[in-house]
N, C-alpha and C positions, 0 to 999 in steps of 0.2 A: 504493500499500500504505500504507495508517493504524496505528499499533500507538499503545497509551498506555503509558506507565508512570508509576507513582507514587515520589515519593524522600519521607523525611522533612527534616522542618523543624526551626530549633532557636529559633522561634517562632512564635506563634497566626496561618493563614495570614488576609490583608487583609480577604481576602470571605468566606469561610469559618469561620475560628475552628477551620480543622485543623492539626493540626502534618503535615500531609504537604502537597504539589503535585503535577500533574498536568503532567506532560510529553505531547505527541502527537507521536508524528514520523510524516512522511511524506515516502513518496520518500526517506530517509533524512536529513531535515532536521527538527533539533528547536524544534518550537514550545512556548512556554510558554504553557499554557492558562491564560485569564484569565476563570472565569467564577463566578457563585455555585455553580453545580451545575458537575457532574465531566464527563468526555466518555468514560464508558462506555457501549458501543450494545450493543443485541442483533445478532447475524448470523444470517442462514439458518437454520443451524444451533442457536442457542439459541432460534431463534423453536420448530422442529421439536420439538425437544425437550419445550418447555412445554404443547406442546400436545398433546405424548404424554401428558407423564404427568398432565397435570391434567384432559387429558377422554379421554384414550382412544382420539383419532383422528389422522389424520394432516391437514397443515395445509390439501390441498387438499380435503376432507372439513367446515371449520371455517363455511362458507357455509350449509351445510345445518341445523347445530347455532342457530348465530342466526336462521334460520326458526321452526326450533320451540322457542324458549326467550327470546327477546327480543321486546317490545313498543313498537315506536316510538312514543312518545304526548309530548305536552308535559305535566307535571303540571298538579295541580284548587291551586287556590285551598287554603293551609295544610295539602297535601301534603307530608312530609319527605322532603328530598333528601340522596344522597351526588354531590357534586361534587366533581369530579375535573379541574382546565385545563390540561393538559399537553400544548405543541407535538407536532407530529410528525411521522414521519419523511418524510409525502407532501410536508410544505413545505420540505424541506431545512435545515430552522433549523439543525443542526447544520456543517453545509456553508458556512453565511451567517458564522456564526460564528466558524467556525475559517478560515477565508477574511479576514476582516475581520484575526484575530488574527496571518495569517502574512504580510498586507501592511501592518501596521501601522495600520490605520488604527479607528475607534473601533467598538469591539463593542458591538451592540445588547445582546446578550442576553436571546436570542426566549424559551427556555426559561423563563427568570424573570421576564420582567416577563407572561409568560401565564398561570403560574402566582400573581403573586401578584395580579395585577389581578383574577382570579376572586373572587375575595373579596368585590369589591365588588358582586356579584350573589347572594352567600349574605341567606339572610333565619333569622328566629327559629328553631330545630327541626333546621335544616341539620347534617350533617357535613361540612368541610372538609377533605380530604389535600392535604400539603405539606409542602417541608422544608427550603429555601433562609431563609437568612438574612432578607431584604426579606418576605418571606411571613410569617413570623415574629411580624417587629415588623409587618405593616400594620393601619390600622386596621379594622375589620368592625362586624359590626351586630350589638347585642345579641341573645343567646342561639343563637347557632351554637356550636358544638363543633368544633376545630382540632384535627387528629389527625395529629402529626408524625411523620414518617420520622428514624429515626436519624442518616441519613447523608444526600449527597447525592451519591453517585459517579457516580451515572448520569443523562446528559444528559436524556433524556424521563422525564417521573416516570412516565409507564402503564408502560414499559419496568421502572423500578425495583421498582415492586408485582409487577409477574409476576414478576421475580425471588424476590421472600418469598416471592412463593406457591408458587414449583417450590423455593426451599430449606428451606421450614419448614410451608407447608400450612397448614393452620390450629392450629397450636401457635404458628405468628410471632404474634405479640403484637399488631402491627397490623392482619394479615387477623383476626386473631378479635374487634377490635372491632368492624370493619366488618361481618363474618357474625350478630355480636351485632346490631348497628344493624337490620340488615333483619329477623333473629328476630321480632323486636322489632315491627318497622314493617315487614308482610311488605307494607303498597301504596307503600313507601318506590321514589321514582323515582330514577335514576343519571343525575346531567348532567355529562357531560364538553363538551370543548374539540372533539372530534372523537372520533370511533367508529373506531380504527382497529383492523386486528387484533391487536394485543397486546392491547388493551384487551377486547377482545370475548374472546379467550380467558378473561382477569381477570374479566368481567361472568358468564358463563355458570359460572365456576367458583363463583364467590360465590352466584351462585344458587342451583346445586344443594347446594353446603354450609349454605346457610340453609332449604334445604328448597322452595323456592318452584318450581314448576311454569314458571311464565315470569316475567321483570322487566322492568318497563316502562324505558327509555331515552330521554332528551330528547335524540334524534339523529333525523338524517337515516337513513333506511333506508340500512346498509352498502354497499348494493348502488348507490347514485349515489356512491360515492365517486371515483370514476373522472372525476366533474366537475372535481376538485377539479387535474385537468391541465390547461391550458394548450393541449397539442399538442392536445386532443379539435377544437379549435375548426377545425382548419385540416388541409389532405390534406398527407400527406406527400408529399415531392420526387416521390417513387417514381408516388404516383397521380394527381400533377399531368403530369406527363410525359404519362402515358399517355392525355390528353386533347387534342384538338388546337382549339386557341383562334387559330389566326393569322388576324390583323386585324380582333379583335375589341375595340368599344370596352369600357373599365375594367370598369364594374358587369355586364356580361357574362359578363366574364372569370371575377368572381367572385365571381357566382352559379351559375357551372359547378363551381369549384372549390370550393366551400362544400361542395356537393350529391354531393361522394368526401371529407367531414370525416365523421370520427365522430361530432360533434354534429348534422351533418344523418341521418347513418344513426340513429342512438338515438331523434330527434327526431321522424320522419319529415317536418318543417318546418325554414326556415330561422330561423337569428339573423342580426341584421347583425352583420357581423362584420370586421374588416380583412384589406386582403391579406398573407398570410402563409404560412409552411410548418413542416409539423413535421420536425424531423432526428430520427431516431433514432439513440441513442450506436449503435456498433458497435463490436467487440472490436476492431478494425484502425484505427487512427489514418486511415489515408488514405486509406479506404475511407470513414471519417468525414468527412473533409476535403473529398471530392471531393462529397459528397452539398448539405454545408454551403455551398459556392460556388456548387453547382448553385439554390441556392434562393438565393443570392442574384444570378444572371443569370435566372432566373426574375423576378424580381420588378422590374429593372432592365428587359428585353425586354419581359415580356406588360405591364406596367405603369406603363412610361418612368417610375417614379420613381428616386430618384437619393440617398434613404436609409433606412436601415431599423434598427429597435432587436431585439436579440438580449435573449431570456430563456428561465431556463430551464424546461420545459414544468413541474415538478416545484420552487416555490419559492411565497416568501409574504413581504408585506413589502416586496415589492421588492430585496428581495435579490442582487442581481448581474445586476441588467438594466443593459445598456449602450444608451444611447438613441445615436442621429444619427448609426452609421456610414456613412462613404462606400461606396456601393455599387462604386465605382470601385478604390478603394483596396485590393488583391487582398493588398498585405499584411500590412495589418492585420487584413484576414476571416481571411487562414490562421491568425495569430495569437491573434486570437481563439478561432476552431477549435480550438485545439492546447489553448489554457488550458480551454477548455468541455471539451473527449475528456479531461481529464487526472481534473476534478471529479467526471464520469462523467454519465448520464441524457440522457432526451431533450430537446432543444432547439427551440427556435420563433424564428425567423427572420420578423418581419412588418413592416411599413411604419411609417416613422416619422412620426408624428404631430405636426402643430403645432396646437399646442391652442390656444385662447382665454386672453384674462386677465384677471383682473380685479383691481382692491386692495381688499383686505380690511386693514384698521390699517395700512396703510404696507408690506404684503406683499401682491407679486403671488399669487396664488392660479390655478391652474390649471383648464380646464374638465372634471376628472376625475369626475363625479359618480357616486354609488352608490345604488342601490334596493336594499330589505330584507324578507325575510320572520321572523317573525318567532311562534314557535308555532302555526307556521300559517298564521298569515295575514298576506296582503302590508301594510303599514307604508304610511301615509300621506307622502306628499312625497319627497323625495329627498335625500343628503346629499352638498354639494360636500365634497373633501378636500384641506386641507391635506397641501400634500407638499414635503418637504426633497429635493431631487436626485431617485429613483424611490421611496423608501420614503416610505408612509403616515405623515402625523405628526398626522392629530385630523381633526373633520369638524364642519360648520353642518347643521341644516336649513336646507333649500330647500325652501318651497313652490309651488305655481307663478304668485304672485302675487311671490314672492321672483326668480323664474326672469325674470319679462319684468322685471321691475325693474334686472334686471342687465343689461338689451338682449340675452335672448338669446333665440331661436325657440323659440316656445308648442308648436311642433307638436313641438319635438325634445324636449321636456318629455314630452309625451304619447304617442311612438312610445315612451321608455324606459321608463315606467311601462306601459304594455301589454307592454313586451317581457318586463318581470321575473314582469308577471301570467300572460301566454303558457308562460311558465317554470315557474313556480310549479303550474299547471293541468297541465300535464302531465308534470311527475315527483311531484309532493306531495312537496313541500317541508317541513320543518319551523323548517330555522334557515337562510339565506343569503345572500351578500351580492352583487352582480353591479354590476360596476366598466365604465363607460363610457368610452372614449374621444370627446371633443366638440370638433371642430379639422378642419384641411385638410390633407389626402395630398402636392398634387402630381403630375406624371405625368398619367394620364388622368384622375384627378380634377380636376384644376386648384385653384382658390381654391373650389371646393364644398366647405359644412359638415358633417362627416357626423356621426352620432353610433351609436356600435359597441360590441359586445361587448370587452371587454380580458381579464376573468379572470371564474370564478365560483368563487364560495367558497361551498359547501354545508356551511357549518360555523357556530361562532359565529367575529360578524366585530369587528372595532374597532368600526365604527362602535355596534354592538349599546350599548355603554355611553353613547352619545349618548342612545340610546332609553332606555335604563334611567332617568337624570337625569330625561328629560323624564315619565318615567312616575312617577315620585317626587315629582317638584314641577309637577304639570300646570298650577299659575296662570304659572307664565311661558308659555304657550302654545309659537310657534314660534319665540320667541328663546332659543336654546340651541345653543350650541358646545365640542367640546372641544381641547384640543392637548396631544399629545406632546410637551414640551420640550426644549429641546436642552442634551447633556448635563452643560455648566456652570451649569445652572439647573437642576441636581438633587443638587449635593454633598448638601442637608442637608433631610430630611425637615420636622425641627422647621420650615424656615426657609421651605417651601412651605406649612405646615398655619397658620402666627402667617399670613400673609400673605394667604391666602385667608380668613381669618379678619376681617382688618380689610375688605376687599372684599365679602363676602355680608350678603347682608340677607335679612329674611321675602320682602322680593315680589322679590328678582333675588338667588338664592342661587349660592353659586359650591362647589364641592366637589373635595376629592382622588380620584382616582382608583384610581391606584396609586403608589407609589415606590419604584424603586429605584436605590438613592444611589449619584450616581457615574454611571449606565448612562441610565436611564428615567426619565419619572415623565409621566403626566396627568393632567391634573384639566380640567374643567365647569365654564362659565362660562353666565349668563343673561344679559339683555338687551332692552332693548324692541322688537328685532327679529334676527336672526339677525347679522346685518353687525357690530351691537352688541355682542354676547356675542364672537363671532370676534375682537373689534377689541379686547375686555378681556382676551380670551385672553393674547393677545401680547402686552399690557400687562404681564402678570404675570409673563410671559416673561422679557421684558425686564430688571423689576425684578430679578428672581432669578439673572441670568445676570449682570448688573451688578456685586450684594450678591456674587458669590462672590471 
């Protein structure tokens, strides 16, 4: 049970500047809220009220209205855009940040950084919505118009906007400005981070208020939202148990099990995946734990695996992922199951991957590449991800020659590109990133190096900012990288900008993507190769951290 309490302060809050602060109560425990945005969220009742009041339909009828009123397409050159970058409940961002606060770990502040970095994608003529202090202070292109909300009490920006529409309708000053924007520019395009149900309600209502029969949205068809769930890739425990797979080779078991996964049933063809099982959340904790332990037993008995990795099916940025779990440690498995049950949501227990490692600028980089679609086009190459623990921390562009130069199998590179292309063709993607695992599994797979899909992200992803940097500076060629700085390197936006200006040249530019002081910052760098660009990003990070 989660509730939120607002209490007055005698001085301005250090993050928000407000003279009040939030406390989140979780099962009777008070947790001090530590974000630039507040902790309020919609529940099912709030969403149902919004749908009925604004659209005069029940929530279950929303999908039909989306088909009637929304055209999913990328904007053309010079076409004005409404940009709203709000992280979504699909990614369990609130739960990830709250869990960090409860455990005393550094808070990523996912909602603030997604909102703030979205400004980097804006161009002249765009109307960009936000509310947090870092967003207000962020650098942006000339000619964009910022539309700030007067408060940041809601965690999700999309829900904050929907609340204003419900409470104030077209009389609300923020809603009125957006409606006028579309009345004056009927060909304008909505560019969200994702197109979750709350934002669907808002966009359809805005179209009606502006007198538009159809409105263009630069996002994937909302029916593809289910691909955000990692559980799509794996069978449920119940489905796996229905198969007779005694004494089969690992590859045969994996093929048979994958054929009863949601992904296979939706595509009618296979994706390269890891061994793993989806454990649906159940109201009874004991029932959930029983399913969870059964998934662990299946990994061990069917594949002879010794270690597993636990992931929330709905999650982003590596939040709440637990790697390297010993499958014979029943006590730890039960403890992890209980913790997962309390947080809620379906879980995935899959094979632990021993990734290959390559050195970049003195830092080991794991082989966790990703492939991307942007504006309906499969982009060149792959990107190799910087990681910190289980969290993504930036990207380096990797072409086929770069991949081979790292001593990696060219056939794996080709197969991952082919998988991304096939998925793109089958689903009709506008924006998507697919994360792969390249490494060994052990057990029946021994030391064979596999390349498998780990996560499908049918939305704007962090790697898009590397691609945007490369598009802005075509002279850098393939020598480009982005880096999410360690928290101690993010204390001062001014220090980051000053250091970047000293390193940046016309031939090899460096840029700030976004800064959330004390929490999160991303920079983009360039070099003769992606490896040198990545090494420079790490050098900048170390210099900033040392000056803290």
